[in-house]
C-alpha positions in Angstrom: 102.7 82.5 9.0 102.9 86.2 8.6 100.7 87.8 6.0 100.9 91.3 5.3 103.3 94.2 6.0 103.1 94.1 9.9 104.6 92.1 12.6 101.5 90.5 13.6 101.0 86.5 14.3 97.7 86.6 13.2 97.1 84.5 10.6 99.7 82.1 12.6 97.4 82.4 15.3 94.6 81.6 12.8 95.7 78.6 11.1 96.8 76.7 14.2 93.6 77.3 15.7 91.5 76.3 12.4 93.9 73.1 12.6 93.7 72.6 16.8 89.7 72.8 16.3 89.6 70.6 13.5 91.9 67.8 15.4 90.2 68.4 18.8 86.3 67.8 17.0 87.9 64.7 15.2 89.4 63.3 18.1 85.7 64.2 20.0 83.5 63.1 17.5 85.4 60.7 15.4 84.6 59.2 12.1 80.8 60.8 10.8 79.1 60.8 7.9 76.5 62.8 5.8 75.3 65.8 7.5 77.3 65.6 10.3 80.2 66.3 8.6 78.5 69.8 7.3 78.0 70.8 10.9 81.4 70.1 12.3 83.6 72.2 9.6 80.5 74.7 10.7 81.7 74.6 14.0 85.3 74.2 13.4 84.9 77.5 11.2 82.7 79.5 13.9 85.2 78.5 16.8 88.0 80.1 14.6 86.4 83.1 13.8 86.1 83.9 17.0 89.1 83.5 17.6 90.0 85.6 15.1 87.9 88.3 16.3 89.1 88.4 19.5 92.9 88.1 18.1 92.3 91.3 16.0 90.8 93.3 18.6 93.8 92.6 20.8 96.3 93.1 18.0 94.8 96.5 17.3 94.9 97.6 20.8 98.6 96.9 21.4 99.7 98.5 18.0 97.8 101.7 19.2 99.8 101.8 22.3 102.5 101.0 20.6 102.0 104.3 18.2 100.8 106.2 21.2 103.9 105.8 23.1 106.1 106.3 19.4 104.4 109.8 19.4 104.4 110.2 23.3 100.5 109.7 24.0 99.2 108.4 27.0 97.3 105.3 27.3 94.2 107.4 28.9 94.0 109.9 25.9 93.8 106.7 23.5 91.6 105.1 25.1 89.2 108.5 25.2 89.9 108.5 21.2 88.7 105.0 20.6 86.2 105.4 22.9 85.0 108.2 21.2 85.8 106.8 17.4 83.4 103.5 18.8 80.7 105.9 19.6 80.9 107.8 15.9 81.6 104.4 14.6 78.4 103.1 15.9 76.1 105.9 14.9 76.9 105.9 11.2 
């Protein structure tokens, strides 16, 4: 599953993470009822959100490096620009 205009596999990774996490929790805890189900669903979504965050940051870095190579930039210059962006973004 690709969603969007890029060739990023983040959507497919996200779908797989949710499915695998749900299956692992189901195998680990079996059939539970009541409030436990809600807690396990929340845990599954929390796990998926962490993996989504990691995949998004990794994809952003890869896209930056690819674009920099296409325009003749060096990774060092790109890292300096990213650090400046983080500093200003955090300050704002």
